[in-house]
N, C-alpha and C positions, 0 to 999 in steps of 0.2 A: 835612167840613172838610179842605181841602188844606193841605199843608205850605208854610209861607212862610219861605224862607231869609232874606229881608231882615229880617223881624221877628225871626227867630232870632238873627242877628248883632247886632241892636239890643239885645236883652235879655240877651245873654251876659255883658256886663260886670257887670250887676246880679247875675246868678246867681253869678258868680265872687266878687263881694263877699260874698255869702251863704256861698259855699264857704269863704272865709277864716275867717268866724266859726264855721262848722261845725268846721273843723280846730282852731281855737283852743279851742273848748269840749271837743273830744275829747281833745286833748293835756293841757289843764288837768285835765279829769276823770280821765284816766288817772293822772296824777301823784298826784292826791288819792286815788284808789283804791289805788295802790301803797302809799302811806303809811298810810292807815287800815287797809287789809288786813293790813299787817304788825303793827299793834297787835292786831287781832282774832286773828291767827295766834299771836302771842306769848301771848295770854291762853288760847287753846285748848290750847296745848302746855305751859302752865305746870304742869299737874298739880295745881293748887289749885282746889277747887270754888268758892271765893269769886270766882275769875276765870273759870273755864271755863263755869260756868252762865250768868252774864250775857252772855258773849261768844257762847255757843251760841244763847241766846235772841235776841240782836240779829241775828246772822247769819241765823237761820231766819226771823225777822220780815221782814227786808229781802228775802231770796230768795223768799219766798212771798207777797209783795204786789206788785202791778203798779207799774212805774216811773212810769206816768202818775199814779197815786194819790199816790205819794210826791212827785212834782213839784207837784201841786196842793196837797198839804198844806203844803209849804214856802212856796209862793207866796201861797196864800190864807188859810191858817190861822195861820201864825206871826205875820203882821202884827197879828193880833188880840191877841197878847201882846207887842206892841211889838218884834218882831224882823223888821225889814224889810231887804230886799236888792233889788238890781237884778234884772231878768229874767235877764240872762246869768249873774250870780253864782248865782242860784237854780238855773239849769240845770246849771251846773258842779258845784255841791254835790250836787244830786240824782243826777247821773250818777256822781260820785265815790263817794258813800255806797252807791248801789245796787251798783255793780261791786266795791266793797271787800269785799262778802260773798263774791263768787265768787273774788276774788283771794286772800282769806284761805284758802279751801279749796285753792287752787293752792299757796300757800306751805306749808300743812300737809302736803299730799300729797308735795311735793318734799322737805321736811325729813324726813318719816317714811320716805322711800324710801332714806335713807342707812343702810347696815347698822350694827347696834349695835356691831359690832366696830371700826368707825372711831372711835366715841366712846371705847370702852374703850382702844384703842391710844393715842389722844391723851392720855387721862387717865393712862395708865400711864407715858407719857413726861414727865409732870408739866408739860405745856404750860399757859400761862395761858389762862383761859377765852376771852378775846377772840381769841387766836391759834387756838384750836380752831375758833371760829366762822368767822373771816375767812380762815384759811389752809387749813382742811381741810373743814369742813362746807359752807359756802356755795358754794365753787367747784364742788363736786359736785352740790349741790342746784339751782343756778340753771339748768344746762343742760336738765334735764327740764322745767323750768317754762316755758321760752321758747315752745313751741307754744301752750300754754294761755293764757299772758299775751298772746301775739299775737292769739289768737282773741278774747280779751276786748276788745282794742283795736279790732279790726274790728267786733265786735258793738256796741261803744259808738258808733262812728262811724255805724253804720246806725240807731242809736236816736235820734240827734240831731234827726230831724224832729219828735219829740214836743215839742221846745222851742218849736216854732211855736205850740203851744197857749197859751203864756204870753208871746207876742209877741216872742220872741227873733228877731232878724233874720237867722236862718240861711237856708240854701238853700231849704228847703221854704216858709218864710214869704215869702221873696222871690217865689217862683213863684206862691204863692196871691195875693199882692198884685197881681202882673202880670196874672194871670187875672181877678181881680175888676175891674180897671180897663179891660182890653181885651176881655174876654169871649172870650179865646183861651187855652185850657188845653193844647192839644195840644203846642205847642212848649215852653213852660216846664216842664211836667211830664215830658215826654220827655227834655229836656236835664238835668233834675235826676237822673233815673234813670241817664242815661249818665254824668254826673259821679260819682255814687255808685259806679257799676260800675267806672269807670276807677281811682278812688282806692282802692277796696277791693282790686282786683286788684293794683295797685302795692304796696299795703301787705302783701298776702299773699305776693307774690314777695319783698319785702324781708325779711319774717319768715322765710320758707323759706331764704333765703340766709344770714341770721344764724344760723339753726339749724345749717346745714351747716358754717359756719365754726367755730362753737363745738364741734361734734362732732369736727372734725379735731384740735382742741387737747386732747381728752381723753386 
């Protein structure tokens, strides 16, 4: 099968529509993962068994089961108990919950990297607890978190093709539909790979740039 540029330019707008949905799912999933991950991290660092044990159990369960299984469970099983969502909402929730487990560990590692002396000094100065967190602890903890959180973002972006299995119209699903209708898979699949590569590289460069800028401000 030879490459057909005319066909490639014809299908490119449809693939770009799928890319927009892919990016939307990634950004929404990342925001959800950051919020839920913060909850898990707070529970893990609480020092109370009543909170740490359930959080540890949930984090380990999510990390040690495939994202595809979690996706199918939300999309096919939850409707049986009258919890129904659109395919895109299901995909975003599955991505967010899955990556929240990894994000929680990033938060935990970042916060635990702060020397105990920083806490003791802030307490000795009789600073309010919210000022200890926002003015002293978090500014120091966020910078080491950036590379790992950035890696999670790129990894989530590359996991979005799994959403095609539940009919989300993202890039891979568009390519599969085009291939099924035209019996040409070379151009759509290649273009999907190229678009994933370009966006992933751009994201990695942006994350690296952000890391360098924050490092200068330390």
